[in-house]
VOKOL-506246 format. One record per residue (C-alpha): residue in three letters; z, y, x; residue number from 1. Coordinates in nm, 3 decimals. Layout:
! VOKOL-506246
type; zz; yy; xx; seq
ALA; Z; Y; X; NUM $
...
***
This chain:
! VOKOL-506246
type; zz; yy; xx; seq
MET; -2.299; 3.249; 12.375; 1 $
LYS; -1.974; 3.458; 12.385; 2 $
LEU; -1.800; 3.577; 12.103; 3 $
LYS; -1.727; 3.941; 11.998; 4 $
ASN; -1.375; 4.030; 12.049; 5 $
CYS; -1.280; 3.748; 12.238; 6 $
LEU; -1.518; 3.675; 12.525; 7 $
ASN; -1.301; 3.383; 12.692; 8 $
LYS; -1.291; 3.216; 12.339; 9 $
GLY; -1.533; 2.914; 12.229; 10 $
PHE; -1.565; 2.758; 11.880; 11 $
THR; -1.469; 2.417; 11.718; 12 $
THR; -1.638; 2.087; 11.661; 13 $
GLY; -1.592; 2.216; 11.326; 14 $
THR; -1.752; 2.554; 11.340; 15 $
CYS; -2.058; 2.367; 11.534; 16 $
ALA; -2.074; 2.137; 11.211; 17 $
GLN; -2.004; 2.460; 10.946; 18 $
ALA; -2.284; 2.631; 11.131; 19 $
ALA; -2.565; 2.336; 11.157; 20 $
VAL; -2.495; 2.230; 10.824; 21 $
ARG; -2.543; 2.603; 10.698; 22 $
GLY; -2.888; 2.618; 10.909; 23 $
ALA; -2.995; 2.318; 10.744; 24 $
CYS; -2.918; 2.366; 10.400; 25 $
ASP; -3.115; 2.720; 10.429; 26 $
MET; -3.413; 2.562; 10.544; 27 $
LEU; -3.393; 2.288; 10.278; 28 $
VAL; -3.407; 2.536; 10.007; 29 $
ASN; -3.636; 2.820; 10.153; 30 $
ARG; -3.812; 2.555; 10.356; 31 $
LYS; -3.855; 2.762; 10.686; 32 $
LYS; -3.695; 2.710; 10.991; 33 $
VAL; -3.383; 2.913; 11.073; 34 $
TYR; -3.294; 3.011; 11.437; 35 $
ASP; -2.931; 3.128; 11.415; 36 $
VAL; -2.667; 3.179; 11.100; 37 $
GLU; -2.360; 3.373; 11.060; 38 $
VAL; -2.028; 3.175; 10.942; 39 $
GLN; -1.649; 3.313; 10.877; 40 $
THR; -1.443; 3.043; 11.063; 41 $
PRO; -1.089; 2.915; 10.887; 42 $
SER; -0.929; 3.222; 11.091; 43 $
GLY; -1.174; 3.469; 10.966; 44 $
ILE; -1.387; 3.586; 11.257; 45 $
LYS; -1.756; 3.626; 11.165; 46 $
LEU; -1.974; 3.429; 11.420; 47 $
LYS; -2.295; 3.475; 11.488; 48 $
ILE; -2.443; 3.089; 11.600; 49 $
ASN; -2.753; 2.987; 11.760; 50 $
LEU; -2.939; 2.684; 11.611; 51 $
ILE; -3.152; 2.425; 11.778; 52 $
ASP; -3.373; 2.113; 11.695; 53 $
GLN; -3.462; 2.257; 11.357; 54 $
GLU; -3.682; 2.016; 11.167; 55 $
LEU; -3.849; 2.053; 10.816; 56 $
GLY; -3.931; 1.692; 10.633; 57 $
ASN; -3.963; 1.521; 10.264; 58 $
GLY; -3.686; 1.658; 10.073; 59 $
PHE; -3.454; 1.730; 10.421; 60 $
ALA; -3.410; 1.935; 10.680; 61 $
ARG; -3.186; 1.904; 11.015; 62 $
CYS; -3.059; 2.109; 11.258; 63 $
ALA; -2.787; 2.156; 11.558; 64 $
VAL; -2.544; 2.358; 11.775; 65 $
ILE; -2.472; 2.300; 12.099; 66 $
LYS; -2.066; 2.319; 12.110; 67 $
ASP; -1.929; 2.608; 12.351; 68 $
SER; -1.532; 2.567; 12.424; 69 $
GLY; -1.533; 2.928; 12.623; 70 $
ASP; -1.278; 2.958; 12.912; 71 $
ASP; -1.089; 2.605; 12.762; 72 $
PRO; -1.388; 2.351; 12.843; 73 $
ASP; -1.306; 1.988; 12.703; 74 $
VAL; -1.470; 1.686; 12.706; 75 $
THR; -1.718; 1.812; 12.384; 76 $
ASP; -1.792; 2.123; 12.557; 77 $
GLY; -2.186; 2.109; 12.589; 78 $
SER; -2.230; 1.854; 12.339; 79 $
LYS; -2.461; 1.886; 12.039; 80 $
VAL; -2.361; 1.862; 11.670; 81 $
CYS; -2.627; 1.782; 11.416; 82 $
ALA; -2.630; 1.815; 11.027; 83 $
LYS; -2.926; 1.657; 10.838; 84 $
VAL; -2.932; 1.773; 10.441; 85 $
ARG; -3.143; 1.576; 10.202; 86 $
LEU; -3.169; 1.602; 9.854; 87 $
SER; -2.991; 1.360; 9.631; 88 $
ASP; -3.019; 1.323; 9.266; 89 $
ASN; -2.642; 1.235; 9.212; 90 $
ARG; -2.486; 1.605; 9.165; 91 $
GLY; -2.221; 1.742; 9.364; 92 $
VAL; -2.199; 1.752; 9.794; 93 $
VAL; -2.151; 1.404; 9.942; 94 $
LEU; -2.028; 1.429; 10.305; 95 $
LYS; -2.058; 1.159; 10.597; 96 $
GLY; -2.086; 1.048; 10.938; 97 $
GLY; -2.321; 0.957; 11.144; 98 $
GLU; -2.393; 0.849; 11.543; 99 $
GLY; -2.100; 0.935; 11.703; 100 $
VAL; -1.879; 1.042; 11.432; 101 $
GLY; -1.571; 0.790; 11.435; 102 $
LYS; -1.378; 0.679; 11.154; 103 $
ALA; -1.025; 0.597; 11.130; 104 $
THR; -0.840; 0.244; 11.124; 105 $
ARG; -0.455; 0.358; 11.097; 106 $
PRO; -0.267; 0.540; 10.919; 107 $
GLY; -0.044; 0.869; 10.988; 108 $
LEU; -0.399; 1.106; 11.053; 109 $
ALA; -0.522; 1.385; 10.796; 110 $
ILE; -0.791; 1.132; 10.727; 111 $
GLY; -0.712; 0.779; 10.530; 112 $
VAL; -0.801; 0.484; 10.701; 113 $
GLY; -1.192; 0.422; 10.637; 114 $
GLU; -1.265; 0.772; 10.629; 115 $
TRP; -1.530; 0.960; 10.852; 116 $
ALA; -1.312; 1.156; 11.142; 117 $
ILE; -1.418; 1.511; 10.954; 118 $
ASN; -1.087; 1.661; 10.933; 119 $
PRO; -0.959; 1.861; 10.582; 120 $
THR; -1.074; 2.239; 10.715; 121 $
PRO; -1.395; 2.136; 10.881; 122 $
ARG; -1.436; 1.933; 10.580; 123 $
LYS; -1.373; 2.220; 10.294; 124 $
MET; -1.600; 2.485; 10.498; 125 $
ILE; -1.871; 2.228; 10.517; 126 $
MET; -1.839; 2.175; 10.155; 127 $
ASN; -1.824; 2.553; 10.094; 128 $
GLU; -2.110; 2.672; 10.299; 129 $
ALA; -2.341; 2.314; 10.139; 130 $
SER; -2.240; 2.421; 9.760; 131 $
LYS; -2.373; 2.779; 9.850; 132 $
PHE; -2.728; 2.575; 9.830; 133 $
LEU; -2.705; 2.341; 9.558; 134 $
PRO; -3.011; 2.285; 9.370; 135 $
ASP; -2.924; 2.297; 8.960; 136 $
ASP; -3.059; 1.963; 8.888; 137 $
LYS; -2.980; 1.790; 9.214; 138 $
GLY; -2.714; 1.693; 9.467; 139 $
LEU; -2.711; 1.764; 9.851; 140 $
GLU; -2.598; 1.438; 10.064; 141 $
VAL; -2.470; 1.600; 10.412; 142 $
THR; -2.443; 1.416; 10.731; 143 $
ILE; -2.316; 1.502; 11.050; 144 $
SER; -2.368; 1.324; 11.366; 145 $
VAL; -2.292; 1.407; 11.759; 146 $
PRO; -2.518; 1.227; 12.015; 147 $
GLY; -2.356; 1.065; 12.273; 148 $
GLY; -2.015; 1.161; 12.076; 149 $
GLU; -1.880; 0.760; 12.119; 150 $
GLU; -1.877; 0.755; 12.482; 151 $
LEU; -1.717; 1.139; 12.477; 152 $
ALA; -1.418; 0.961; 12.257; 153 $
LYS; -1.270; 0.723; 12.530; 154 $
LYS; -1.177; 1.046; 12.725; 155 $
THR; -1.006; 1.170; 12.442; 156 $
TYR; -0.698; 1.081; 12.251; 157 $
ASN; -0.937; 0.912; 11.956; 158 $
PRO; -0.878; 0.546; 12.092; 159 $
ARG; -0.507; 0.583; 12.128; 160 $
LEU; -0.482; 0.768; 11.752; 161 $
GLY; -0.739; 0.439; 11.631; 162 $
ILE; -0.993; 0.690; 11.555; 163 $
VAL; -1.313; 0.427; 11.649; 164 $
GLY; -1.712; 0.487; 11.706; 165 $
GLY; -1.723; 0.909; 11.807; 166 $
ILE; -1.539; 1.224; 11.809; 167 $
SER; -1.336; 1.361; 11.537; 168 $
ILE; -1.486; 1.702; 11.395; 169 $
ILE; -1.191; 1.954; 11.414; 170 $
GLY; -1.059; 2.263; 11.402; 171 $
THR; -0.801; 2.465; 11.178; 172 $
THR; -0.875; 2.808; 11.295; 173 $
GLY; -1.262; 2.763; 11.367; 174 $
ILE; -1.164; 2.912; 11.740; 175 $
VAL; -1.113; 2.754; 12.055; 176 $
GLU; -0.822; 2.921; 12.210; 177 $
PRO; -0.834; 2.920; 12.619; 178 $
LYS; -0.589; 2.690; 12.785; 179 $
SER; -0.421; 2.611; 12.475; 180 $
LEU; -0.047; 2.466; 12.539; 181 $
ASP; -0.027; 2.431; 12.143; 182 $
ALA; -0.342; 2.227; 12.099; 183 $
TYR; -0.173; 2.006; 12.363; 184 $
LYS; 0.181; 1.957; 12.217; 185 $
ALA; 0.009; 1.900; 11.859; 186 $
SER; -0.215; 1.643; 12.033; 187 $
LEU; 0.115; 1.478; 12.145; 188 $
ALA; 0.287; 1.491; 11.804; 189 $
LEU; 0.003; 1.320; 11.626; 190 $
GLU; 0.057; 1.039; 11.904; 191 $
LEU; 0.381; 0.987; 11.739; 192 $
ASN; 0.265; 1.069; 11.363; 193 $
VAL; 0.064; 0.722; 11.377; 194 $
PHE; 0.341; 0.528; 11.582; 195 $
ALA; 0.538; 0.644; 11.283; 196 $
ALA; 0.312; 0.572; 11.027; 197 $
GLN; 0.301; 0.178; 11.150; 198 $
GLY; 0.694; 0.195; 11.078; 199 $
SER; 0.787; 0.179; 11.443; 200 $
LYS; 1.164; 0.283; 11.525; 201 $
ARG; 1.060; 0.245; 11.886; 202 $
VAL; 0.864; 0.463; 12.144; 203 $
VAL; 0.759; 0.426; 12.528; 204 $
PHE; 0.763; 0.798; 12.685; 205 $
VAL; 0.565; 0.857; 13.028; 206 $
LEU; 0.622; 1.148; 13.257; 207 $
GLY; 0.270; 1.115; 13.437; 208 $
TYR; 0.036; 0.864; 13.604; 209 $
VAL; 0.347; 0.686; 13.780; 210 $
GLY; 0.516; 0.581; 13.440; 211 $
GLU; 0.187; 0.518; 13.290; 212 $
LYS; 0.068; 0.273; 13.576; 213 $
TYR; 0.406; 0.098; 13.573; 214 $
CYS; 0.393; 0.013; 13.165; 215 $
ARG; 0.024; -0.103; 13.230; 216 $
ASP; 0.100; -0.337; 13.519; 217 $
VAL; 0.443; -0.412; 13.529; 218 $
LEU; 0.553; -0.423; 13.126; 219 $
ARG; 0.180; -0.520; 13.016; 220 $
LEU; 0.174; -0.304; 12.754; 221 $
GLU; -0.111; -0.208; 12.541; 222 $
SER; -0.222; 0.195; 12.649; 223 $
ASP; -0.210; 0.237; 12.248; 224 $
SER; 0.184; 0.174; 12.261; 225 $
VAL; 0.273; 0.417; 12.530; 226 $
ILE; 0.263; 0.801; 12.479; 227 $
LYS; 0.220; 1.017; 12.829; 228 $
ILE; 0.398; 1.325; 12.778; 229 $
GLY; 0.368; 1.550; 13.046; 230 $
ASP; 0.652; 1.777; 13.110; 231 $
HIS; 0.731; 1.834; 12.760; 232 $
VAL; 1.056; 1.564; 12.732; 233 $
GLY; 1.264; 1.786; 12.486; 234 $
PHE; 0.973; 1.904; 12.271; 235 $
MET; 0.892; 1.493; 12.178; 236 $
LEU; 1.203; 1.407; 12.214; 237 $
GLU; 1.281; 1.640; 11.889; 238 $
GLU; 0.991; 1.503; 11.737; 239 $
ALA; 1.073; 1.180; 11.728; 240 $
ALA; 1.414; 1.266; 11.586; 241 $
LYS; 1.184; 1.456; 11.316; 242 $
ARG; 1.003; 1.111; 11.248; 243 $
ASN; 1.358; 0.943; 11.270; 244 $
ILE; 1.262; 0.720; 11.563; 245 $
LYS; 1.595; 0.529; 11.661; 246 $
GLU; 1.514; 0.453; 12.009; 247 $
ALA; 1.294; 0.590; 12.326; 248 $
LEU; 1.216; 0.482; 12.661; 249 $
LEU; 1.169; 0.725; 12.889; 250 $
ILE; 0.976; 0.632; 13.241; 251 $
GLY; 0.872; 0.889; 13.528; 252 $
HIS; 0.896; 0.942; 13.851; 253 $
ILE; 1.233; 1.091; 14.015; 254 $
GLY; 1.135; 1.407; 14.090; 255 $
LYS; 1.075; 1.487; 13.735; 256 $
LEU; 1.364; 1.300; 13.542; 257 $
ILE; 1.604; 1.412; 13.786; 258 $
LYS; 1.549; 1.736; 13.609; 259 $
VAL; 1.638; 1.560; 13.266; 260 $
ALA; 1.959; 1.434; 13.422; 261 $
GLY; 2.061; 1.787; 13.475; 262 $
GLY; 1.991; 1.947; 13.138; 263 $
GLN; 1.609; 2.060; 13.233; 264 $
PHE; 1.418; 1.950; 12.919; 265 $
ASN; 1.040; 2.070; 13.015; 266 $
THR; 0.996; 1.963; 13.379; 267 $
HIS; 0.727; 2.204; 13.479; 268 $
SER; 0.826; 2.390; 13.778; 269 $
LYS; 0.846; 2.736; 13.634; 270 $
PHE; 1.172; 2.632; 13.467; 271 $
GLY; 1.314; 2.558; 13.720; 272 $
ASP; 1.304; 2.305; 14.111; 273 $
ASN; 1.591; 2.231; 14.227; 274 $
ARG; 1.502; 1.842; 14.256; 275 $
ILE; 1.668; 1.766; 14.645; 276 $
ASP; 1.988; 1.998; 14.566; 277 $
ALA; 2.023; 1.796; 14.271; 278 $
ILE; 1.979; 1.435; 14.499; 279 $
ALA; 2.219; 1.573; 14.738; 280 $
GLY; 2.481; 1.669; 14.466; 281 $
TYR; 2.464; 1.277; 14.315; 282 $
ALA; 2.483; 1.203; 14.712; 283 $
ARG; 2.754; 1.336; 14.748; 284 $
ALA; 2.955; 1.224; 14.428; 285 $
CYS; 2.869; 0.898; 14.500; 286 $
GLY; 3.040; 0.929; 14.836; 287 $
ALA; 2.800; 1.031; 15.102; 288 $
ASP; 2.922; 1.201; 15.386; 289 $
LYS; 2.812; 1.570; 15.489; 290 $
LYS; 2.592; 1.464; 15.757; 291 $
THR; 2.379; 1.293; 15.499; 292 $
THR; 2.399; 1.520; 15.238; 293 $
GLU; 2.301; 1.786; 15.463; 294 $
GLU; 2.001; 1.568; 15.552; 295 $
ILE; 1.880; 1.498; 15.216; 296 $
SER; 1.882; 1.896; 15.113; 297 $
ARG; 1.642; 1.951; 15.472; 298 $
GLN; 1.393; 1.744; 15.267; 299 $
THR; 1.084; 1.936; 15.069; 300 $
THR; 1.007; 1.553; 14.873; 301 $
ALA; 1.180; 1.367; 14.614; 302 $
GLU; 1.029; 1.045; 14.840; 303 $
ALA; 1.189; 1.187; 15.127; 304 $
ALA; 1.540; 1.220; 14.980; 305 $
THR; 1.539; 0.896; 14.794; 306 $
GLU; 1.452; 0.712; 15.153; 307 $
ILE; 1.750; 0.840; 15.327; 308 $
LEU; 1.950; 0.699; 15.025; 309 $
ARG; 1.783; 0.374; 15.048; 310 $
LYS; 1.846; 0.349; 15.476; 311 $
ASN; 2.253; 0.466; 15.400; 312 $
GLY; 2.311; 0.249; 15.079; 313 $
LEU; 2.325; 0.531; 14.843; 314 $
MET; 2.066; 0.359; 14.568; 315 $
LYS; 2.358; 0.372; 14.321; 316 $
VAL; 2.258; 0.756; 14.329; 317 $
CYS; 1.947; 0.638; 14.115; 318 $
GLU; 2.159; 0.454; 13.885; 319 $
ARG; 2.367; 0.739; 13.796; 320 $
ILE; 2.078; 0.991; 13.742; 321 $
THR; 1.917; 0.715; 13.508; 322 $
GLN; 2.276; 0.721; 13.311; 323 $
ASP; 2.274; 1.124; 13.279; 324 $
VAL; 1.937; 1.086; 13.187; 325 $
SER; 2.026; 0.903; 12.890; 326 $
ALA; 2.311; 1.090; 12.813; 327 $
ASN; 2.173; 1.413; 12.811; 328 $
SER; 1.894; 1.330; 12.642; 329 $
GLY; 2.111; 1.190; 12.371; 330 $
GLU; 2.274; 1.456; 12.330; 331 $
PHE; 1.943; 1.713; 12.335; 332 $
VAL; 1.868; 1.519; 11.955; 333 $
LYS; 2.201; 1.506; 11.850; 334 $
ASN; 2.217; 1.107; 11.936; 335 $
LYS; 2.008; 1.010; 11.671; 336 $
ILE; 1.821; 0.860; 11.910; 337 $
ARG; 1.874; 0.608; 12.177; 338 $
ILE; 1.731; 0.674; 12.470; 339 $
ASP; 1.694; 0.436; 12.772; 340 $
CYS; 1.536; 0.521; 13.136; 341 $
VAL; 1.368; 0.353; 13.410; 342 $
LEU; 1.345; 0.566; 13.748; 343 $
LEU; 1.037; 0.535; 13.941; 344 $
SER; 0.932; 0.606; 14.285; 345 $
LEU; 0.596; 0.726; 14.380; 346 $
GLU; 0.447; 0.360; 14.460; 347 $
GLY; 0.593; 0.280; 14.132; 348 $
LYS; 0.871; 0.086; 14.188; 349 $
VAL; 1.211; 0.084; 14.030; 350 $
LEU; 1.464; 0.284; 14.168; 351 $
GLY; 1.715; 0.274; 13.842; 352 $
THR; 1.804; 0.206; 13.469; 353 $
SER; 2.030; 0.280; 13.241; 354 $
***
């Protein structure tokens, strides 16, 4: 299904649940199957969404929607979000989670501990849809389920956030923006919320797989005690400072952290990539002769440059890099956080620590 006027966008699990609930309620009240519904998303966009698996029974109705992530497919793309609505003797609308919908086990999230992982905005949209169909003398019990959701959740941030048993029903706008950097950064910040809610004042940030593997295999840290931040060093340091984190450990490959040492706090190559020249400059400052620095400058990878440092007894360069990472990162957050650094090779060997 394509979205009118936004061909590359999709819709969230929250919108799926909203549409399925509307369809199930309509079928329950009017006693006939419904094949599509129109819903208005929280952002104001109206969507016509197809329904599948319609079923009418004694005092209940159910149907489902297939999740469409548009041009930004995630692990839930193509999954089935189901709604079952049944009549209840209790007035009002009661919302529950079923198969494949997670529950929160830690504080710091938008939902309370023990609650179904149906976030506030989708919850509001679902309740609004169901309320339109409330019988005068009855209530409605609404259950959202996602077949296979427990397995899907293992590929999401949910286990790290303490959401167990399934995926979250999410979406603040109802629309999936393609390749959303903001959504990714929001997920990283959410991990920090969980840390802060547990009273943690120390955090470990890894920039990629090399650091992640080092934390697992060498430091023996649990995966939920480490946050993988990618290129977003500055953003995450600022977010940590906002949450009163007092100590941060940055762990990553020399090719990334050399950029931070030079004051580049988003390490993506589009913001600059002078890794080799920077290593040569450090080597020169640490006493390397002209021949050695020129040899370093001819290399195309940080790994090759590091090997030249090793051959020439210049590994103190790596110590100097870590010191600058710590100092510059501290200044970046106005010294609100003590920041230490572990510099790694591609094989995960420690090159230097601050």
